[in-house]
N, CA, C and O atoms as a GROMACS GRO file, in nm:
protein
  544
    1MET      N    1  14.649  28.475  14.751
    1MET     CA    2  14.786  28.455  14.708
    1MET      C    3  14.789  28.332  14.618
    1MET      O    4  14.731  28.228  14.649
    2ARG      N    5  14.858  28.348  14.504
    2ARG     CA    6  14.876  28.233  14.417
    2ARG      C    7  15.018  28.234  14.363
    2ARG      O    8  15.078  28.340  14.344
    3PRO      N    9  15.073  28.115  14.338
    3PRO     CA   10  15.208  28.108  14.283
    3PRO      C   11  15.207  28.138  14.133
    3PRO      O   12  15.107  28.118  14.065
    4LEU      N   13  15.319  28.185  14.084
    4LEU     CA   14  15.337  28.210  13.942
    4LEU      C   15  15.482  28.177  13.908
    4LEU      O   16  15.574  28.227  13.972
    5SER      N   17  15.502  28.093  13.807
    5SER     CA   18  15.636  28.060  13.758
    5SER      C   19  15.664  28.144  13.634
    5SER      O   20  15.585  28.144  13.539
    6ILE      N   21  15.776  28.214  13.635
    6ILE     CA   22  15.808  28.309  13.529
    6ILE      C   23  15.939  28.267  13.462
    6ILE      O   24  16.045  28.269  13.525
    7PRO      N   25  15.932  28.228  13.334
    7PRO     CA   26  16.056  28.195  13.263
    7PRO      C   27  16.145  28.319  13.251
    7PRO      O   28  16.098  28.428  13.218
    8ALA      N   29  16.274  28.300  13.279
    8ALA     CA   30  16.371  28.409  13.271
    8ALA      C   31  16.500  28.354  13.210
    8ALA      O   32  16.520  28.233  13.210
    9PRO      N   33  16.586  28.440  13.160
    9PRO     CA   34  16.711  28.392  13.100
    9PRO      C   35  16.797  28.307  13.194
    9PRO      O   36  16.869  28.219  13.148
   10ASP      N   37  16.790  28.332  13.325
   10ASP     CA   38  16.873  28.260  13.421
   10ASP      C   39  16.801  28.147  13.493
   10ASP      O   40  16.856  28.090  13.587
   11GLY      N   41  16.680  28.113  13.451
   11GLY     CA   42  16.603  28.007  13.516
   11GLY      C   43  16.457  28.045  13.524
   11GLY      O   44  16.409  28.129  13.448
   12VAL      N   45  16.387  27.982  13.616
   12VAL     CA   46  16.244  28.011  13.635
   12VAL      C   47  16.229  28.084  13.768
   12VAL      O   48  16.266  28.033  13.874
   13ILE      N   49  16.174  28.204  13.760
   13ILE     CA   50  16.151  28.284  13.881
   13ILE      C   51  16.022  28.236  13.946
   13ILE      O   52  15.915  28.241  13.886
   14ASP      N   53  16.034  28.188  14.071
   14ASP     CA   54  15.912  28.157  14.146
   14ASP      C   55  15.864  28.287  14.210
   14ASP      O   56  15.941  28.360  14.273
   15ALA      N   57  15.737  28.314  14.192
   15ALA     CA   58  15.680  28.440  14.239
   15ALA      C   59  15.543  28.414  14.300
   15ALA      O   60  15.486  28.306  14.285
   16LEU      N   61  15.492  28.514  14.367
   16LEU     CA   62  15.359  28.510  14.425
   16LEU      C   63  15.279  28.629  14.376
   16LEU      O   64  15.333  28.738  14.358
   17VAL      N   65  15.150  28.608  14.354
   17VAL     CA   66  15.059  28.713  14.311
   17VAL      C   67  14.954  28.732  14.420
   17VAL      O   68  14.895  28.636  14.468
   18PHE      N   69  14.932  28.856  14.458
   18PHE     CA   70  14.832  28.894  14.558
   18PHE      C   71  14.734  28.988  14.491
   18PHE      O   72  14.775  29.079  14.418
   19VAL      N   73  14.605  28.968  14.514
   19VAL     CA   74  14.503  29.053  14.451
   19VAL      C   75  14.401  29.099  14.554
   19VAL      O   76  14.382  29.035  14.657
   20PRO      N   77  14.336  29.211  14.525
   20PRO     CA   78  14.228  29.257  14.613
   20PRO      C   79  14.101  29.179  14.586
   20PRO      O   80  14.094  29.102  14.489
   21ASP      N   81  14.003  29.197  14.670
   21ASP     CA   82  13.870  29.144  14.641
   21ASP      C   83  13.814  29.218  14.520
   21ASP      O   84  13.850  29.333  14.495
   22GLY      N   85  13.728  29.152  14.447
   22GLY     CA   86  13.664  29.218  14.334
   22GLY      C   87  13.727  29.180  14.202
   22GLY      O   88  13.839  29.129  14.195
   23ALA      N   89  13.650  29.206  14.099
   23ALA     CA   90  13.694  29.171  13.964
   23ALA      C   91  13.810  29.258  13.920
   23ALA      O   92  13.820  29.375  13.956
   24GLY      N   93  13.897  29.200  13.841
   24GLY     CA   94  14.012  29.271  13.785
   24GLY      C   95  13.987  29.302  13.640
   24GLY      O   96  13.875  29.286  13.593
   25PRO      N   97  14.083  29.345  13.570
   25PRO     CA   98  14.222  29.355  13.613
   25PRO      C   99  14.247  29.474  13.707
   25PRO      O  100  14.167  29.567  13.716
   26HIS      N  101  14.362  29.465  13.776
   26HIS     CA  102  14.398  29.568  13.874
   26HIS      C  103  14.533  29.628  13.837
   26HIS      O  104  14.616  29.561  13.775
   27PRO      N  105  14.558  29.753  13.874
   27PRO     CA  106  14.689  29.813  13.850
   27PRO      C  107  14.798  29.728  13.915
   27PRO      O  108  14.780  29.674  14.024
   28ALA      N  109  14.912  29.719  13.847
   28ALA     CA  110  15.021  29.631  13.892
   28ALA      C  111  15.119  29.702  13.984
   28ALA      O  112  15.150  29.820  13.966
   29VAL      N  113  15.165  29.627  14.083
   29VAL     CA  114  15.276  29.669  14.168
   29VAL      C  115  15.374  29.552  14.174
   29VAL      O  116  15.334  29.438  14.198
   30LEU      N  117  15.500  29.581  14.153
   30LEU     CA  118  15.607  29.483  14.165
   30LEU      C  119  15.676  29.507  14.298
   30LEU      O  120  15.735  29.613  14.318
   31LEU      N  121  15.669  29.410  14.388
   31LEU     CA  122  15.722  29.422  14.524
   31LEU      C  123  15.844  29.333  14.540
   31LEU      O  124  15.836  29.212  14.519
   32PHE      N  125  15.957  29.393  14.576
   32PHE     CA  126  16.080  29.319  14.601
   32PHE      C  127  16.103  29.311  14.751
   32PHE      O  128  16.096  29.412  14.821
   33SER      N  129  16.132  29.191  14.801
   33SER     CA  130  16.161  29.173  14.944
   33SER      C  131  16.298  29.230  14.977
   33SER      O  132  16.376  29.265  14.888
   34ASP      N  133  16.327  29.238  15.105
   34ASP     CA  134  16.460  29.277  15.149
   34ASP      C  135  16.552  29.155  15.139
   34ASP      O  136  16.516  29.054  15.078
   35ILE      N  137  16.670  29.163  15.198
   35ILE     CA  138  16.769  29.056  15.186
   35ILE      C  139  16.720  28.923  15.244
   35ILE      O  140  16.772  28.818  15.207
   36GLY      N  141  16.621  28.927  15.333
   36GLY     CA  142  16.569  28.804  15.392
   36GLY      C  143  16.483  28.721  15.299
   36GLY      O  144  16.450  28.607  15.331
   37GLY      N  145  16.447  28.776  15.184
   37GLY     CA  146  16.370  28.700  15.086
   37GLY      C  147  16.223  28.686  15.123
   37GLY      O  148  16.172  28.752  15.214
   38LEU      N  149  16.156  28.598  15.049
   38LEU     CA  150  16.013  28.574  15.071
   38LEU      C  151  15.992  28.514  15.209
   38LEU      O  152  16.065  28.425  15.252
   39ARG      N  153  15.890  28.564  15.278
   39ARG     CA  154  15.856  28.511  15.410
   39ARG      C  155  15.722  28.572  15.450
   39ARG      O  156  15.674  28.665  15.385
   40PRO      N  157  15.660  28.520  15.557
   40PRO     CA  158  15.526  28.565  15.593
   40PRO      C  159  15.512  28.716  15.611
   40PRO      O  160  15.409  28.772  15.575
   41SER      N  161  15.612  28.784  15.666
   41SER     CA  162  15.598  28.929  15.684
   41SER      C  163  15.586  29.000  15.549
   41SER      O  164  15.519  29.102  15.539
   42TYR      N  165  15.650  28.947  15.446
   42TYR     CA  166  15.636  29.006  15.312
   42TYR      C  167  15.506  28.965  15.246
   42TYR      O  168  15.452  29.040  15.165
   43HIS      N  169  15.455  28.847  15.278
   43HIS     CA  170  15.321  28.812  15.231
   43HIS      C  171  15.222  28.914  15.284
   43HIS      O  172  15.133  28.960  15.212
   44ASP      N  173  15.238  28.951  15.412
   44ASP     CA  174  15.149  29.051  15.473
   44ASP      C  175  15.161  29.187  15.404
   44ASP      O  176  15.060  29.252  15.377
   45LYS      N  177  15.285  29.230  15.376
   45LYS     CA  178  15.305  29.358  15.306
   45LYS      C  179  15.237  29.355  15.170
   45LYS      O  180  15.168  29.449  15.132
   46ALA      N  181  15.256  29.246  15.097
   46ALA     CA  182  15.197  29.233  14.963
   46ALA      C  183  15.045  29.238  14.971
   46ALA      O  184  14.980  29.303  14.888
   47GLN      N  185  14.988  29.169  15.069
   47GLN     CA  186  14.842  29.168  15.078
   47GLN      C  187  14.788  29.305  15.118
   47GLN      O  188  14.680  29.344  15.073
   48ARG      N  189  14.862  29.378  15.203
   48ARG     CA  190  14.818  29.514  15.239
   48ARG      C  191  14.815  29.604  15.115
   48ARG      O  192  14.723  29.684  15.099
   49ILE      N  193  14.915  29.590  15.030
   49ILE     CA  194  14.915  29.669  14.906
   49ILE      C  195  14.798  29.625  14.819
   49ILE      O  196  14.727  29.709  14.763
   50ALA      N  197  14.779  29.494  14.806
   50ALA     CA  198  14.668  29.442  14.725
   50ALA      C  199  14.534  29.492  14.778
   50ALA      O  200  14.445  29.526  14.700
   51ASP      N  201  14.519  29.496  14.908
   51ASP     CA  202  14.392  29.542  14.967
   51ASP      C  203  14.363  29.688  14.931
   51ASP      O  204  14.249  29.733  14.945
   52GLY      N  205  14.464  29.760  14.887
   52GLY     CA  206  14.446  29.897  14.840
   52GLY      C  207  14.399  29.904  14.695
   52GLY      O  208  14.386  30.014  14.640
   53GLY      N  209  14.375  29.789  14.633
   53GLY     CA  210  14.322  29.787  14.496
   53GLY      C  211  14.422  29.749  14.389
   53GLY      O  212  14.395  29.767  14.270
   54TYR      N  213  14.536  29.696  14.429
   54TYR     CA  214  14.642  29.662  14.333
   54TYR      C  215  14.661  29.511  14.321
   54TYR      O  216  14.632  29.436  14.415
   55ALA      N  217  14.710  29.468  14.205
   55ALA     CA  218  14.758  29.331  14.187
   55ALA      C  219  14.909  29.337  14.209
   55ALA      O  220  14.979  29.413  14.143
   56VAL      N  221  14.958  29.256  14.302
   56VAL     CA  222  15.098  29.263  14.343
   56VAL      C  223  15.171  29.138  14.296
   56VAL      O  224  15.127  29.026  14.321
   57LEU      N  225  15.283  29.158  14.228
   57LEU     CA  226  15.372  29.049  14.190
   57LEU      C  227  15.495  29.058  14.279
   57LEU      O  228  15.564  29.160  14.280
   58MET      N  229  15.522  28.951  14.355
   58MET     CA  230  15.638  28.948  14.444
   58MET      C  231  15.726  28.829  14.404
   58MET      O  232  15.693  28.714  14.434
   59PRO      N  233  15.838  28.858  14.336
   59PRO     CA  234  15.926  28.750  14.292
   59PRO      C  235  16.023  28.707  14.401
   59PRO      O  236  16.056  28.783  14.492
   60ASN      N  237  16.067  28.583  14.390
   60ASN     CA  238  16.177  28.535  14.474
   60ASN      C  239  16.306  28.588  14.412
   60ASN      O  240  16.347  28.541  14.306
   61ILE      N  241  16.368  28.685  14.475
   61ILE     CA  242  16.489  28.745  14.419
   61ILE      C  243  16.605  28.646  14.416
   61ILE      O  244  16.703  28.669  14.345
   62TYR      N  245  16.596  28.537  14.491
   62TYR     CA  246  16.704  28.438  14.500
   62TYR      C  247  16.677  28.313  14.418
   62TYR      O  248  16.738  28.209  14.444
   63TYR      N  249  16.589  28.320  14.319
   63TYR     CA  250  16.551  28.200  14.245
   63TYR      C  251  16.670  28.128  14.183
   63TYR      O  252  16.662  28.007  14.159
   64ARG      N  253  16.778  28.196  14.156
   64ARG     CA  254  16.897  28.131  14.098
   64ARG      C  255  16.959  28.033  14.196
   64ARG      O  256  17.025  27.938  14.155
   65SER      N  257  16.939  28.055  14.326
   65SER     CA  258  17.003  27.976  14.430
   65SER      C  259  16.908  27.886  14.508
   65SER      O  260  16.948  27.778  14.551
   66ALA      N  261  16.785  27.930  14.527
   66ALA     CA  262  16.689  27.854  14.609
   66ALA      C  263  16.548  27.899  14.576
   66ALA      O  264  16.526  28.012  14.531
   67ALA      N  265  16.453  27.811  14.599
   67ALA     CA  266  16.312  27.842  14.574
   67ALA      C  267  16.241  27.877  14.704
   67ALA      O  268  16.279  27.831  14.812
   68GLY      N  269  16.138  27.960  14.692
   68GLY     CA  270  16.049  27.988  14.805
   68GLY      C  271  16.116  28.063  14.918
   68GLY      O  272  16.204  28.147  14.896
   69GLN      N  273  16.073  28.031  15.038
   69GLN     CA  274  16.126  28.096  15.159
   69GLN      C  275  16.263  28.038  15.188
   69GLN      O  276  16.275  27.918  15.215
   70VAL      N  277  16.367  28.119  15.184
   70VAL     CA  278  16.504  28.069  15.200
   70VAL      C  279  16.552  28.072  15.345
   70VAL      O  280  16.643  27.998  15.381
   71VAL      N  281  16.494  28.157  15.427
   71VAL     CA  282  16.531  28.164  15.568
   71VAL      C  283  16.425  28.088  15.647
   71VAL      O  284  16.308  28.128  15.648
   72PRO      N  285  16.464  27.979  15.715
   72PRO     CA  286  16.365  27.902  15.791
   72PRO      C  287  16.299  27.985  15.901
   72PRO      O  288  16.359  28.078  15.955
   73ALA      N  289  16.177  27.951  15.933
   73ALA     CA  290  16.105  28.018  16.042
   73ALA      C  291  16.190  28.013  16.169
   73ALA      O  292  16.251  27.911  16.200
   74GLY      N  293  16.194  28.123  16.240
   74GLY     CA  294  16.270  28.131  16.363
   74GLY      C  295  16.415  28.172  16.344
   74GLY      O  296  16.487  28.193  16.442
   75ARG      N  297  16.459  28.182  16.220
   75ARG     CA  298  16.596  28.225  16.190
   75ARG      C  299  16.590  28.365  16.127
   75ARG      O  300  16.484  28.410  16.085
   76SER      N  301  16.705  28.433  16.121
   76SER     CA  302  16.706  28.566  16.062
   76SER      C  303  16.843  28.599  16.005
   76SER      O  304  16.940  28.524  16.022
   77PHE      N  305  16.848  28.713  15.938
   77PHE     CA  306  16.973  28.765  15.883
   77PHE      C  307  17.076  28.786  15.994
   77PHE      O  308  17.196  28.787  15.966
   78ARG      N  309  17.032  28.802  16.116
   78ARG     CA  310  17.124  28.824  16.228
   78ARG      C  311  17.203  28.700  16.263
   78ARG      O  312  17.309  28.709  16.327
   79ASP      N  313  17.154  28.582  16.223
   79ASP     CA  314  17.226  28.457  16.249
   79ASP      C  315  17.344  28.450  16.152
   79ASP      O  316  17.324  28.461  16.031
   80PRO      N  317  17.467  28.431  16.202
   80PRO     CA  318  17.584  28.435  16.113
   80PRO      C  319  17.575  28.340  15.993
   80PRO      O  320  17.612  28.379  15.883
   81ASP      N  321  17.526  28.220  16.012
   81ASP     CA  322  17.518  28.128  15.898
   81ASP      C  323  17.413  28.173  15.796
   81ASP      O  324  17.433  28.157  15.676
   82MET      N  325  17.303  28.230  15.843
   82MET     CA  326  17.201  28.282  15.751
   82MET      C  327  17.254  28.405  15.678
   82MET      O  328  17.232  28.420  15.557
   83ARG      N  329  17.324  28.492  15.750
   83ARG     CA  330  17.380  28.612  15.688
   83ARG      C  331  17.477  28.572  15.576
   83ARG      O  332  17.471  28.628  15.467
   84ASN      N  333  17.566  28.477  15.604
   84ASN     CA  334  17.662  28.433  15.502
   84ASN      C  335  17.590  28.372  15.382
   84ASN      O  336  17.629  28.398  15.268
   85MET      N  337  17.488  28.292  15.406
   85MET     CA  338  17.412  28.232  15.296
   85MET      C  339  17.346  28.341  15.212
   85MET      O  340  17.357  28.340  15.089
   86LEU      N  341  17.277  28.434  15.276
   86LEU     CA  342  17.205  28.539  15.204
   86LEU      C  343  17.300  28.632  15.128
   86LEU      O  344  17.270  28.672  15.016
   87LEU      N  345  17.412  28.665  15.187
   87LEU     CA  346  17.508  28.749  15.117
   87LEU      C  347  17.564  28.676  14.994
   87LEU      O  348  17.591  28.738  14.892
   88GLY      N  349  17.580  28.544  15.006
   88GLY     CA  350  17.622  28.465  14.890
   88GLY      C  351  17.517  28.467  14.781
   88GLY      O  352  17.550  28.483  14.663
   89TYR      N  353  17.391  28.451  14.819
   89TYR     CA  354  17.282  28.458  14.721
   89TYR      C  355  17.276  28.597  14.657
   89TYR      O  356  17.258  28.610  14.536
   90ALA      N  357  17.290  28.700  14.739
   90ALA     CA  358  17.277  28.837  14.691
   90ALA      C  359  17.390  28.875  14.596
   90ALA      O  360  17.374  28.965  14.514
   91ALA      N  361  17.504  28.808  14.606
   91ALA     CA  362  17.618  28.838  14.519
   91ALA      C  363  17.583  28.818  14.372
   91ALA      O  364  17.646  28.878  14.284
   92HIS      N  365  17.484  28.734  14.344
   92HIS     CA  366  17.442  28.708  14.206
   92HIS      C  367  17.351  28.818  14.151
   92HIS      O  368  17.320  28.818  14.032
   93LEU      N  369  17.308  28.910  14.234
   93LEU     CA  370  17.209  29.010  14.194
   93LEU      C  371  17.276  29.136  14.139
   93LEU      O  372  17.254  29.246  14.189
   94THR      N  373  17.356  29.118  14.038
   94THR     CA  374  17.424  29.230  13.974
   94THR      C  375  17.323  29.315  13.896
   94THR      O  376  17.214  29.268  13.866
   95PRO      N  377  17.357  29.438  13.864
   95PRO     CA  378  17.266  29.518  13.783
   95PRO      C  379  17.229  29.451  13.650
   95PRO      O  380  17.115  29.463  13.605
   96LEU      N  381  17.323  29.380  13.587
   96LEU     CA  382  17.293  29.312  13.462
   96LEU      C  383  17.193  29.197  13.485
   96LEU      O  384  17.099  29.180  13.407
   97ALA      N  385  17.214  29.120  13.591
   97ALA     CA  386  17.120  29.012  13.624
   97ALA      C  387  16.982  29.070  13.657
   97ALA      O  388  16.880  29.015  13.617
   98GLN      N  389  16.980  29.182  13.729
   98GLN     CA  390  16.853  29.247  13.760
   98GLN      C  391  16.781  29.289  13.633
   98GLN      O  392  16.660  29.271  13.621
   99ALA      N  393  16.854  29.344  13.537
   99ALA     CA  394  16.792  29.388  13.412
   99ALA      C  395  16.727  29.270  13.340
   99ALA      O  396  16.617  29.284  13.285
  100ARG      N  397  16.794  29.155  13.339
  100ARG     CA  398  16.734  29.036  13.276
  100ARG      C  399  16.607  28.996  13.350
  100ARG      O  400  16.506  28.962  13.289
  101ASP      N  401  16.613  28.999  13.484
  101ASP     CA  402  16.495  28.963  13.563
  101ASP      C  403  16.382  29.063  13.541
  101ASP      O  404  16.266  29.023  13.528
  102PHE      N  405  16.413  29.191  13.537
  102PHE     CA  406  16.309  29.293  13.517
  102PHE      C  407  16.235  29.269  13.387
  102PHE      O  408  16.113  29.281  13.382
  103ALA      N  409  16.308  29.236  13.281
  103ALA     CA  410  16.243  29.211  13.152
  103ALA      C  411  16.146  29.094  13.163
  103ALA      O  412  16.035  29.100  13.110
  104ALA      N  413  16.187  28.988  13.232
  104ALA     CA  414  16.099  28.871  13.249
  104ALA      C  415  15.978  28.905  13.335
  104ALA      O  416  15.866  28.863  13.305
  105LEU      N  417  15.999  28.981  13.442
  105LEU     CA  418  15.888  29.018  13.531
  105LEU      C  419  15.788  29.108  13.460
  105LEU      O  420  15.667  29.089  13.473
  106LEU      N  421  15.837  29.205  13.385
  106LEU     CA  422  15.747  29.294  13.311
  106LEU      C  423  15.670  29.217  13.204
  106LEU      O  424  15.552  29.245  13.180
  107ALA      N  425  15.735  29.121  13.139
  107ALA     CA  426  15.665  29.038  13.039
  107ALA      C  427  15.557  28.955  13.105
  107ALA      O  428  15.449  28.936  13.048
  108ALA      N  429  15.584  28.903  13.225
  108ALA     CA  430  15.484  28.823  13.297
  108ALA      C  431  15.364  28.908  13.334
  108ALA      O  432  15.250  28.863  13.323
  109ILE      N  433  15.387  29.030  13.378
  109ILE     CA  434  15.277  29.121  13.411
  109ILE      C  435  15.194  29.149  13.287
  109ILE      O  436  15.071  29.147  13.292
  110ALA      N  437  15.260  29.176  13.176
  110ALA     CA  438  15.189  29.207  13.051
  110ALA      C  439  15.106  29.090  13.001
  110ALA      O  440  15.002  29.109  12.938
  111ALA      N  441  15.151  28.968  13.030
  111ALA     CA  442  15.082  28.848  12.979
  111ALA      C  443  14.972  28.797  13.071
  111ALA      O  444  14.892  28.713  13.030
  112ASP      N  445  14.965  28.846  13.193
  112ASP     CA  446  14.870  28.793  13.292
  112ASP      C  447  14.749  28.886  13.301
  112ASP      O  448  14.765  29.005  13.331
  113PRO      N  449  14.629  28.836  13.276
  113PRO     CA  450  14.510  28.922  13.277
  113PRO      C  451  14.473  28.977  13.415
  113PRO      O  452  14.385  29.062  13.425
  114THR      N  453  14.539  28.930  13.519
  114THR     CA  454  14.517  28.984  13.653
  114THR      C  455  14.560  29.130  13.660
  114THR      O  456  14.503  29.211  13.734
  115PHE      N  457  14.663  29.164  13.580
  115PHE     CA  458  14.725  29.296  13.586
  115PHE      C  459  14.670  29.386  13.476
  115PHE      O  460  14.662  29.345  13.360
  116ALA      N  461  14.631  29.507  13.513
  116ALA     CA  462  14.581  29.604  13.416
  116ALA      C  463  14.696  29.659  13.332
  116ALA      O  464  14.810  29.664  13.376
  117ASP      N  465  14.662  29.698  13.210
  117ASP     CA  466  14.759  29.769  13.126
  117ASP      C  467  14.787  29.905  13.190
  117ASP      O  468  14.704  29.958  13.263
  118GLY      N  469  14.902  29.959  13.160
  118GLY     CA  470  14.934  30.093  13.209
  118GLY      C  471  15.055  30.093  13.299
  118GLY      O  472  15.136  30.000  13.298
  119ALA      N  473  15.067  30.199  13.376
  119ALA     CA  474  15.182  30.218  13.463
  119ALA      C  475  15.191  30.106  13.566
  119ALA      O  476  15.090  30.048  13.606
  120ILE      N  477  15.313  30.076  13.607
  120ILE     CA  478  15.340  29.972  13.707
  120ILE      C  479  15.414  30.036  13.823
  120ILE      O  480  15.515  30.104  13.803
  121GLY      N  481  15.362  30.016  13.943
  121GLY     CA  482  15.431  30.064  14.061
  121GLY      C  483  15.538  29.965  14.103
  121GLY      O  484  15.529  29.847  14.069
  122THR      N  485  15.637  30.011  14.176
  122THR     CA  486  15.740  29.920  14.228
  122THR      C  487  15.781  29.965  14.368
  122THR      O  488  15.787  30.084  14.398
  123VAL      N  489  15.809  29.866  14.452
  123VAL     CA  490  15.850  29.890  14.590
  123VAL      C  491  15.966  29.798  14.621
  123VAL      O  492  15.960  29.678  14.592
  124GLY      N  493  16.071  29.853  14.679
  124GLY     CA  494  16.184  29.773  14.725
  124GLY      C  495  16.219  29.813  14.866
  124GLY      O  496  16.193  29.926  14.908
  125TYR      N  497  16.279  29.722  14.940
  125TYR     CA  498  16.318  29.747  15.079
  125TYR      C  499  16.467  29.721  15.095
  125TYR      O  500  16.519  29.621  15.046
  126CYS      N  501  16.533  29.810  15.163
  126CYS     CA  502  16.676  29.799  15.193
  126CYS      C  503  16.751  29.777  15.062
  126CYS      O  504  16.749  29.865  14.976
  127MET      N  505  16.819  29.664  15.044
  127MET     CA  506  16.899  29.646  14.922
  127MET      C  507  16.814  29.648  14.796
  127MET      O  508  16.865  29.684  14.689
  128THR      N  509  16.687  29.612  14.804
  128THR     CA  510  16.604  29.612  14.683
  128THR      C  511  16.541  29.748  14.655
  128THR      O  512  16.470  29.764  14.556
  129GLY      N  513  16.567  29.845  14.741
  129GLY     CA  514  16.529  29.981  14.707
  129GLY      C  515  16.600  30.023  14.578
  129GLY      O  516  16.542  30.094  14.495
  130ALA      N  517  16.725  29.979  14.563
  130ALA     CA  518  16.799  30.007  14.439
  130ALA      C  519  16.736  29.936  14.320
  130ALA      O  520  16.739  29.988  14.209
  131PHE      N  521  16.679  29.816  14.343
  131PHE     CA  522  16.609  29.746  14.234
  131PHE      C  523  16.495  29.833  14.183
  131PHE      O  524  16.479  29.852  14.062
  132ALA      N  525  16.416  29.886  14.276
  132ALA     CA  526  16.300  29.968  14.238
  132ALA      C  527  16.345  30.091  14.159
  132ALA      O  528  16.280  30.130  14.062
  133LEU      N  529  16.454  30.152  14.201
  133LEU     CA  530  16.506  30.269  14.128
  133LEU      C  531  16.553  30.230  13.988
  133LEU      O  532  16.526  30.300  13.891
  134ARG      N  533  16.625  30.117  13.978
  134ARG     CA  534  16.671  30.073  13.846
  134ARG      C  535  16.554  30.039  13.755
  134ARG      O  536  16.556  30.071  13.636
  135LEU      N  537  16.453  29.974  13.810
  135LEU     CA  538  16.338  29.935  13.730
  135LEU      C  539  16.262  30.058  13.680
  135LEU      O  540  16.214  30.061  13.567
  136ALA      N  541  16.251  30.159  13.767
  136ALA     CA  542  16.176  30.279  13.730
  136ALA      C  543  16.240  30.347  13.611
  136ALA      O  544  16.192  30.450  13.564
   0.00000   0.00000   0.00000
């Protein structure tokens, strides 16, 4: 896992890149977390995909509001204060904002030699399932 900072129209997207063992470049997969944002369980998901032979880019969908892991360890979306915070962050994720982010993410993949040219896979969970559909 390595960090990657991606310039975007609305700021700098902090992201993580996961790769398989072996020389690249590798086919790209863009992985969007669920409403809980980046956290160890999503690091595990990304690495499992990478272990299948893919280079995975996982952006912080909340970069406009906060960097990195936004939900502290031991807390969850089920906690009322966390739920209110996350719903506030998610309110900024309009389809237009997503389109701007998608352009920046795709440009980052194209510019990084870790990622092979060609088709790009995408995976979203819960609310970001719609992101994956829009991106496709």
